[in-house]
C-alpha positions, -999 to +999 in steps of 0.1 A: +620-897-229+588-904-248+583-886-282+552-879-302+539-852-326+519-832-301+516-799-319+487-786-299+472-794-265+444-780-244+447-765-210+414-754-196+398-731-222+431-723-239+450-741-267+488-743-264+511-748-295+542-769-293+562-763-325+598-767-314+619-783-287+649-760-292+658-737-264+690-718-255+682-721-218+683-749-192+661-735-164+665-753-131+627-754-127+618-763-163+589-788-164+605-807-193+632-819-170+606-836-148+580-850-172+574-858-209+542-838-210+523-810-192+488-807-178+480-843-188+491-838-224+506-865-246+544-863-248+556-828-259+590-841-270+587-839-308+597-868-331+607-840-355+601-802-359+567-800-376+565-783-410+540-755-416+518-780-434+518-802-404+510-773-380+481-761-402+468-796-406+468-800-368+450-767-363+424-776-389+412-804-366+404-778-339+375-753-336+398-723-331+369-700-322+361-719-290+393-711-272+397-681-250+434-678-258+459-696-280+494-697-266+527-704-283+543-724-255+555-760-254+588-778-248+609-752-265+614-715-271+589-704-298+612-677-312+635-705-324+610-706-352+601-669-352+588-667-388+568-699-385+552-684-353+542-653-372+528-673-402+509-696-378+495-665-359+482-651-392+466-684-400+449-685-366+436-649-371+421-660-404+404-689-385+388-665-360+410-669-328+401-646-300+434-639-284+471-648-291+499-650-265+535-660-268+555-673-238+591-665-245+625-663-228+630-629-244+662-640-262+647-640-297+668-611-310+699-631-302+685-663-315+676-648-348+704-623-351+680-593-351+680-560-333+645-548-324+630-567-353+619-597-333+601-575-308+585-555-337+572-587-354+558-602-322+542-569-310+524-567-344+513-603-342+504-611-305+479-597-281+501-606-251+539-611-249+549-630-217+586-630-210+603-653-185+621-629-161+629-657-137+651-636-113+656-599-105+694-597-109+719-609-135+736-632-111+704-648-099+690-650-135+721-668-148+720-693-119+683-701-124+680-698-162+714-712-172+713-697-208+741-703-233+745-666-239+767-646-215+747-614-217+713-631-217+699-611-187+704-578-204+692-591-238+660-602-221+655-568-203+661-549-235+636-571-253+610-563-226+617-526-229+615-527-267+581-545-265+568-520-240+580-490-261+563-504-292+531-504-273+510-527-295+507-557-272+503-563-234+537-571-220+540-594-190+571-607-172+569-639-152+587-656-124+580-690-108+573-691-071+603-714-064+625-684-057+627-667-023+601-640-014+627-612-014+636-621-050+599-620-059+595-585-045+627-574-063+613-589-095+582-568-090+604-537-088+623-546-119+591-553-138+579-518-129+612-502-141+608-521-174+572-510-178+558-545-177+533-563-154+547-591-132+530-625-131+540-649-103+534-684-115+531-715-093+556-742-102+530-763-121+512-734-138 
């Protein structure tokens, strides 16, 4: 495992932010189990969790206005640092970013010991909230996602519904195309029930 301080990295016209390696899940398909970086980036395993000063210093080296979208997504679950995500987002807005997205496992309420507040904060901060659905049933979800929380599937579903009901951000749920086609179609049905849009990602997307 190679480590570095890769706080931001470019993917096409987007900028991705890697501010934590902490995550309560151990997904079977997670890219970090196969490589030290993504999309040709430097290693995304962090030497240490960057401070807000380090995050802002890194962003100051970038022309924030040139990116189509800035995405909180690295080798960890962004809501492990919920309040730093919110503060970073505010800083990016001040620097003229066009669009903000967070890729999350949807377990932020449990991680932070909140009930509805994590969803509220993120919906007020982000343009797009993308939640890793991973599978359409609790059994399949637990097998694929392998979270440390017993009720993770229902927590994730409730988070999606809360974000949809708040109505301030676009809410997307995602699956990776490594699951069978029937699970993909069942995931589409579940996404509709939750009120979200389904995105089917390719394994390396």
